[in-house]
C-alpha positions as CSV (number, residue, x, y, z in Angstrom):
1,M,9.3,-7.5,3.9
2,I,10.7,-9.5,0.6
3,M,13.2,-7.4,-1.0
4,N,14.1,-7.8,-4.7
5,K,17.8,-9.0,-5.8
6,N,17.9,-5.3,-7.7
7,T,16.6,-3.2,-4.5
8,K,18.6,-2.0,-2.0
9,P,17.3,-0.3,1.5
10,Y,16.8,3.6,1.7
11,E,16.8,3.8,-2.1
12,Q,14.4,6.7,-3.3
13,A,12.1,4.1,-4.8
14,Y,11.2,3.3,-0.9
15,Y,9.9,7.1,-0.1
16,P,6.7,8.3,-1.6
17,P,7.0,11.2,-4.1
18,K,6.7,14.6,-2.4
19,P,3.8,16.3,-3.6
20,S,4.2,19.8,-5.8
21,R,3.6,23.1,-4.7
22,F,0.4,23.2,-6.7
23,V,-0.7,20.2,-5.2
24,R,0.1,21.3,-1.5
25,F,-1.4,24.6,-2.3
26,M,-4.7,22.6,-3.5
27,R,-4.7,20.4,-0.3
28,T,-4.8,23.3,2.0
29,C,-6.8,26.0,0.2
30,I,-10.0,26.7,2.2
31,L,-11.8,27.8,-0.8
32,W,-10.8,25.0,-3.0
33,Q,-12.0,22.5,-0.3
34,I,-15.6,24.4,-0.1
35,V,-15.9,24.1,-4.0
36,R,-15.0,20.4,-3.7
37,F,-17.8,19.7,-0.8
38,I,-20.4,21.1,-2.7
39,V,-19.3,19.5,-5.6
40,I,-19.5,15.9,-4.0
41,N,-22.5,16.7,-2.2
42,I,-24.3,17.6,-5.3
43,K,-23.1,14.2,-6.9
44,M,-24.4,12.4,-3.8
45,I,-27.8,14.0,-4.2
46,L,-28.0,13.1,-7.6
47,V,-27.0,9.3,-7.1
48,V,-29.9,9.4,-4.2
49,R,-32.4,10.8,-6.3
50,K,-31.9,8.3,-9.0
51,S,-32.1,5.6,-6.7
52,H,-35.6,6.8,-5.2
């Protein structure tokens, strides 16, 4: 790994940001996942329909 002169190991920039409470809720909410699944499937159906 090439290190920049201004960066030091174990600085905050080395770690990914922590998701907020809302983001964690949306990732684990079953109802939201079902809604997203339906929306994505509708989008795929529309794309396939246009190509045929």
